[in-house]
C-alpha positions in Angstrom: 3.3 8.9 -31.4 3.8 9.7 -27.7 3.9 13.3 -26.4 5.9 14.7 -23.5 4.0 16.7 -20.9 5.3 18.8 -17.9 3.1 19.2 -14.8 3.9 21.8 -12.2 2.2 21.6 -8.9 2.5 24.9 -7.1 2.0 24.3 -3.4 2.3 26.6 -0.5 5.4 24.9 0.9 6.9 23.1 -2.1 6.9 23.1 -5.9 6.8 19.8 -7.7 7.5 19.3 -11.4 6.9 16.0 -13.2 7.7 15.1 -16.8 5.9 12.2 -18.4 5.5 10.5 -21.8 1.8 9.9 -22.8 1.3 7.3 -25.5 -1.6 7.3 -28.1 -3.6 5.0 -25.8 -3.1 7.5 -23.0 -0.8 5.2 -21.0 1.6 7.2 -18.9 5.3 6.7 -18.1 7.0 9.2 -15.8 10.5 10.1 -16.9 11.6 12.9 -14.6 10.6 14.7 -11.4 12.0 17.6 -9.3 11.0 19.5 -6.2 12.0 22.8 -4.6 11.0 24.8 -1.6 8.2 27.2 -2.4 9.3 30.9 -2.1 7.2 33.9 -3.0 4.0 32.1 -2.0 1.6 32.5 0.9 -1.5 30.4 1.5 -1.4 29.1 -2.1 -1.2 32.5 -3.8 1.8 34.2 -5.3 3.1 37.1 -3.3 6.5 37.6 -5.0 6.6 36.7 -8.7 10.5 36.8 -9.0 11.0 34.4 -6.0 8.2 32.1 -7.2 9.7 32.0 -10.7 13.0 31.0 -9.2 11.4 28.1 -7.2 9.4 26.9 -10.2 12.5 27.0 -12.4 14.6 25.0 -9.9 12.0 22.2 -9.8 11.5 22.2 -13.6 15.3 22.1 -14.2 15.7 19.1 -11.8 12.9 17.3 -13.7 14.5 18.1 -17.1 17.9 16.8 -15.9 16.4 13.5 -14.8 14.2 13.1 -17.9 16.6 14.4 -20.5 13.6 16.0 -22.2 13.1 19.6 -23.3 9.5 20.8 -22.6 8.2 24.3 -23.5 4.7 24.2 -22.1 3.3 23.1 -18.8 0.0 22.2 -17.1 -0.1 24.0 -13.8 -2.1 23.7 -10.5 -3.8 26.6 -8.9 -4.9 26.8 -5.2 -8.5 27.1 -4.2 -7.6 30.5 -2.5 -9.6 33.4 -4.0 -11.8 31.1 -6.0 -15.6 31.5 -6.2 -18.0 28.8 -7.4 -21.6 29.0 -8.7 -24.1 26.8 -10.4 -25.7 27.7 -13.7 -27.9 26.0 -16.3 -28.4 26.1 -20.1 -31.0 24.8 -22.6 -30.9 24.4 -26.4 -33.2 22.9 -29.0 -32.0 20.0 -31.1 -32.8 20.6 -34.7 -31.6 17.3 -36.1 -33.4 15.3 -33.2 -30.0 13.7 -32.4 -27.5 15.0 -29.8 -24.1 15.6 -31.4 -21.0 17.0 -29.8 -21.9 20.4 -31.3 -25.2 20.5 -29.3 -23.4 19.5 -26.1 -20.8 22.3 -26.7 -23.6 24.7 -27.4 -25.6 23.9 -24.3 -22.5 24.1 -22.1 -21.5 27.5 -23.6 -25.1 28.7 -23.0 -24.9 27.7 -19.3 -21.6 29.7 -19.1 -23.3 32.7 -20.8 -26.2 32.5 -18.3 -23.8 32.5 -15.3 -23.4 35.8 -13.4 -19.6 35.9 -13.3 -18.0 39.2 -12.0 -15.8 41.1 -14.4 -12.7 40.6 -12.3 -13.1 36.8 -12.3 -12.0 34.2 -14.9 -13.5 30.8 -15.4 -11.2 27.9 -14.3 -13.6 25.0 -14.9 -17.2 24.6 -16.0 -18.2 21.1 -15.0 -21.6 19.7 -16.0 -23.2 17.6 -13.2 -26.6 16.9 -14.7 -27.7 16.6 -18.4 -31.5 16.5 -19.1 -32.9 15.2 -22.4 -36.6 16.0 -23.0 -37.3 16.2 -19.3 -35.5 12.9 -18.6 -33.1 13.7 -15.7 -29.6 12.6 -14.8 -28.4 11.5 -18.2 -24.9 10.3 -17.9 -23.8 11.1 -21.5 -26.4 12.5 -23.9 -24.1 12.1 -27.0 -26.0 10.2 -29.8 -29.3 10.3 -28.0 -32.6 11.1 -29.8 -34.0 14.3 -28.4 -35.7 17.6 -29.3 -34.3 19.5 -26.2 -31.1 19.3 -24.2 -30.5 20.9 -20.8 -27.5 21.0 -18.5 -26.7 22.0 -14.9 -23.1 23.2 -14.5 -20.8 23.8 -11.6 -18.5 26.8 -12.5 -15.3 27.4 -10.7 -13.8 30.9 -11.1 -10.8 32.7 -9.8 -9.6 36.3 -9.8 -8.0 37.4 -13.1 -5.1 39.0 -11.2 -4.4 35.7 -9.3 -4.4 33.8 -12.7 -2.2 36.3 -14.4 0.3 36.4 -11.6 0.5 32.6 -11.7 1.1 32.7 -15.5 3.8 35.4 -15.1 5.6 33.3 -12.5 5.6 30.2 -14.7 6.6 32.2 -17.8 9.5 33.7 -15.7 10.7 30.1 -15.3 11.0 29.8 -19.1 7.8 27.8 -19.7 4.4 28.7 -21.2 1.2 27.8 -19.4 -0.8 25.3 -21.5 -3.6 24.7 -19.0 -4.5 25.4 -15.4 -6.3 23.0 -13.1 -7.7 23.5 -9.6 -5.5 21.7 -7.0 -8.5 19.9 -5.4 -9.7 18.7 -8.9 -6.2 17.4 -9.7 -6.0 15.5 -6.4 -9.5 14.0 -6.9 -8.3 12.6 -10.3 -5.3 11.0 -8.7 -7.0 9.5 -5.7 -10.7 8.8 -6.2 -12.1 5.6 -7.8 -15.3 5.4 -9.9 -17.4 3.9 -7.1 -16.5 6.8 -4.7 -17.4 9.3 -7.4 -20.7 7.6 -8.1 -21.7 7.3 -4.5 -20.6 10.8 -3.7 -17.4 11.7 -1.8 -15.7 14.6 0.0 -12.0 14.8 -0.9 -9.8 16.9 1.4 -6.2 17.7 0.4 -4.4 19.0 3.5 -1.0 20.5 2.7 1.6 22.7 4.4 -0.4 25.9 4.7 -3.7 25.2 2.9 -6.5 22.7 2.8 -8.6 22.2 -0.3 -11.9 20.4 -0.2 -14.1 19.2 -3.1 -17.3 17.2 -3.1 -17.7 14.9 -6.0 -21.2 13.5 -6.6 -22.3 11.6 -9.7 -20.5 12.8 -12.8 -18.7 15.8 -11.5 -17.6 18.2 -8.8 -20.5 19.8 -7.0 -18.7 21.9 -4.4 -15.3 23.2 -3.7 -13.8 25.4 -0.9 -10.5 26.4 0.6 -9.1 26.8 4.2 -5.8 28.6 4.8 -4.7 26.1 7.5 -2.2 23.2 7.1 0.6 21.3 8.9 2.8 24.4 9.3 0.2 25.8 11.7 0.9 22.8 13.9 4.6 23.7 13.8 3.9 27.3 14.8 1.7 26.2 17.6 4.4 23.9 18.9 7.0 26.6 18.6 4.9 29.0 20.7 3.8 26.4 23.3 7.2 24.8 23.8 9.2 28.1 23.5 11.5 26.5 20.9 12.7 27.5 17.4 10.5 26.7 14.4 12.9 24.2 12.9 13.1 22.3 16.2 9.3 22.4 16.5 9.0 21.0 13.0 11.3 18.1 14.0 9.2 17.5 17.1 6.0 17.4 15.0 7.5 14.9 12.5 9.1 12.6 15.2 6.7 12.8 18.1 3.5 14.3 16.6 0.6 11.9 17.1 -3.1 12.0 17.6 -3.2 8.7 19.5 -2.8 8.3 23.2 -0.2 10.6 24.7 3.1 9.5 26.3 4.5 10.9 29.6 8.1 10.7 28.3 10.2 13.9 28.4 12.3 15.4 25.6 14.9 18.1 25.9 14.5 21.1 23.6 16.6 24.3 23.0 14.9 27.6 24.1 13.9 30.1 21.4 16.4 33.1 21.5 18.9 31.1 23.6 19.8 28.0 21.7 22.6 27.2 24.2 20.0 26.6 27.0 17.6 23.7 27.0 14.5 22.7 28.9 12.5 19.5 29.3 9.0 19.1 27.7 6.5 16.3 28.3 5.3 14.5 25.1 1.8 14.9 26.6 2.1 18.7 26.0 3.1 18.0 22.4 0.2 15.7 21.9 -2.3 18.2 23.4 -1.0 21.0 21.1 -1.1 18.9 18.0 -4.5 17.4 18.8 -6.1 20.8 19.5 -5.0 22.3 16.1 -5.9 19.2 14.0 -9.3 18.8 15.7 -10.1 22.5 15.1 -9.1 22.1 11.4 -11.2 19.0 10.9 -14.2 20.7 12.6 -14.0 23.6 10.2 -13.8 21.3 7.3 -16.8 19.3 8.6 -18.7 22.6 8.8 -17.8 23.2 5.1 -19.4 19.8 4.2 -22.5 20.8 6.3 -22.8 24.2 4.6 -22.5 22.6 1.1 -25.9 21.1 1.4 -24.5 17.9 0.0 -23.8 16.0 3.3 -26.4 13.4 2.5 -24.9 12.8 -0.9 -21.5 11.6 0.2 -22.2 7.9 0.5 -18.6 7.0 0.1 -17.6 9.3 3.0 -14.4 11.4 3.2 -11.0 10.8 1.5 -8.0 12.5 3.0 -4.8 13.2 1.1 -1.9 15.6 1.1 1.2 15.7 3.3 -0.8 16.4 6.5 -2.9 13.3 6.0 0.2 11.2 7.1 -0.2 12.5 10.7 -0.4 9.4 13.0 -4.0 8.9 14.2 -5.6 11.5 11.8 -8.0 8.9 10.4 -9.5 8.0 13.8 -9.9 11.6 14.7 -11.5 12.4 11.3 -14.1 9.5 11.8 -15.1 11.0 15.1 -15.2 14.6 13.7 -17.1 13.9 10.5 -19.9 12.0 12.2 -18.9 8.4 11.8 -18.8 8.5 8.0 -16.2 6.3 6.3 -12.8 7.9 6.1 -10.0 6.7 3.8 -6.4 7.9 3.6 -5.4 8.1 -0.1 -2.2 7.9 -2.1 -1.9 8.8 -5.8 -2.7 6.0 -8.3 0.1 3.8 -9.6 1.6 4.3 -13.0 4.8 3.4 -15.0 8.0 4.9 -13.7 6.4 6.4 -10.6 9.4 7.1 -8.3 9.1 5.9 -4.7 9.0 9.4 -3.2 6.1 10.4 -5.6 3.9 7.6 -4.1 3.4 9.8 -1.0 0.0 11.6 -0.5 1.7 15.0 -0.7 2.2 14.4 -4.5 -1.5 13.6 -5.2 -2.2 16.9 -7.0 1.0 16.7 -9.1 0.1 13.1 -10.3 -3.4 14.3 -10.9 -2.1 17.0 -13.3 -0.3 14.3 -15.3 -3.5 12.2 -15.4 -5.5 15.2 -16.5 -3.1 15.6 -19.4 -4.0 12.0 -20.4 -7.7 12.9 -20.6 -8.6 11.6 -17.1 -10.9 14.5 -16.4 -14.7 14.6 -16.1 -16.8 13.4 -19.1 -17.2 17.0 -20.5 -15.9 20.3 -19.3 -15.0 23.8 -20.4 -11.4 24.5 -19.3 -9.5 27.7 -18.5 -8.8 28.2 -22.3 -12.6 28.3 -22.9 -12.4 25.0 -24.8 -15.0 22.3 -24.4 -13.2 19.1 -23.6 -14.3 15.5 -23.8 -12.7 12.7 -21.9 -12.5 10.6 -25.0 -11.1 13.3 -27.3 -8.0 12.8 -29.4 -5.6 15.8 -29.1 -3.5 16.5 -32.2 -1.4 19.3 -30.7 -0.9 21.1 -27.4 -1.1 24.8 -27.7 -1.1 27.5 -25.0 -3.9 30.0 -25.4 -3.8 33.7 -24.3 -6.8 34.1 -22.0 -7.2 37.7 -22.9 -7.9 37.1 -26.6 -10.9 35.6 -28.4 -10.1 32.3 -30.3 -12.0 30.0 -32.5 -11.4 26.7 -30.6 -11.6 23.6 -32.8 -14.1 21.0 -31.7 -12.1 18.0 -30.3 -12.1 14.8 -32.4 -13.5 11.7 -30.7 -12.1 8.3 -30.8 -14.3 5.3 -31.3 -13.2 2.6 -29.0 -14.5 0.0 -26.5 -14.3 1.1 -22.9 -15.7 -1.0 -20.1 -17.6 -3.1 -22.6 -19.4 -0.1 -24.1 -18.6 1.3 -27.5 -18.2 5.0 -27.4 -20.1 6.9 -30.1 -18.2 8.8 -32.7 -19.5 12.2 -33.9 -22.2 12.0 -36.5 -21.3 13.5 -39.9 -23.6 16.4 -40.7 -25.0 16.4 -44.2 -24.9 20.1 -44.8 -22.9 22.0 -47.4 -21.7 24.7 -44.9 -20.2 21.9 -42.7 -17.9 21.0 -45.6 -16.6 24.6 -45.6 -16.1 24.5 -41.8 -14.2 21.2 -42.2 -11.8 22.7 -44.8 -11.1 25.6 -42.5 -10.3 23.2 -39.7 -8.1 21.2 -42.0 -6.1 24.3 -43.1 -5.7 25.2 -39.4 -4.5 21.7 -38.5 -2.0 21.6 -41.4 -0.5 25.0 -40.4 0.3 23.5 -37.0 2.7 21.1 -38.6 
């Protein structure tokens, strides 16, 4: 039986809501979409809950009208602003000498317990990037392996509790409960990166209206993430000041004439700011110089982020650019020069059933990534914002939103047994213990209550 999911991408300049049907085999069909201008947000964070709620509600209502579906819960994106990341590790002994999902869950929770997370921060994602089985390093998936000891290295992404709670309040004000929250850069990586790029190592940069999110993916997981409060709207502001013209005119100039390629000597006539009845002539060379200076500076800061990450030698696949700003004419050529001659690719979101033409644009990468995340397209294992250990091959029985301030007994996800890329995935081993039977009956009672 298919399920209906609602994804809400909360950007600094626009809100995008997408409704999709996800079948049992995780195939996706988009049924509705809506966008609205972002209000009550600044640099990816909510500054006015009431205005933000209004914007979110407008986008969701448009998506509902197109889809004809009524959805009560949503998966929501959160900007990298005010996030902090750290690495942690955990180690557990394997009593039964075979690694089951229970042991993987235990070692990941141990790494989370060992992490020094400040009280005012909440975990967004805990992503394992290296499993070790009995001193054997870089195990892709330890499930079912014979071992006496299991270790894990985990990249943990946290955000301020106030930031998280304000986001939840704004979405709740739009009449929808938050089911899950995903980092914008993580969602964009799901929508744009292919397996080869992840394996070789890649830096993904999502450049939007007011923000730029960067993540470095190496091997199985995200190894680094950062945020820069600069986007295409800063080019608009620069043009407005340099050309002494209103912001809306400057934005039109950016869209129509903004290019990072060789400048033109042509002249254009623009109204003067504060005196729209008067006009003056401006050379397109001036437009080019203003745009070039801002974009070059932005890319140089992002290149410094990659340098500071300590992972520059691990991005064999180079840099992938996505987001609305990545459509700037000539940005790829400038990025190649700025990032030190590494490969640079401009990425659009992956294709899927019912994908509207306007959603194929790079500015919708994170929104499409949220839908893919709902269809289990996340990393092999992770602990999500609900403190639940997720597996990319799990079979969800019901979507429930969880209050982050309360403790919950989270059921262990079931695993499907199926063939994927020629390899059979391993189902969970049945434990031959009497106390496990009791645990199963508790889980069964919990499952039946849901229905």
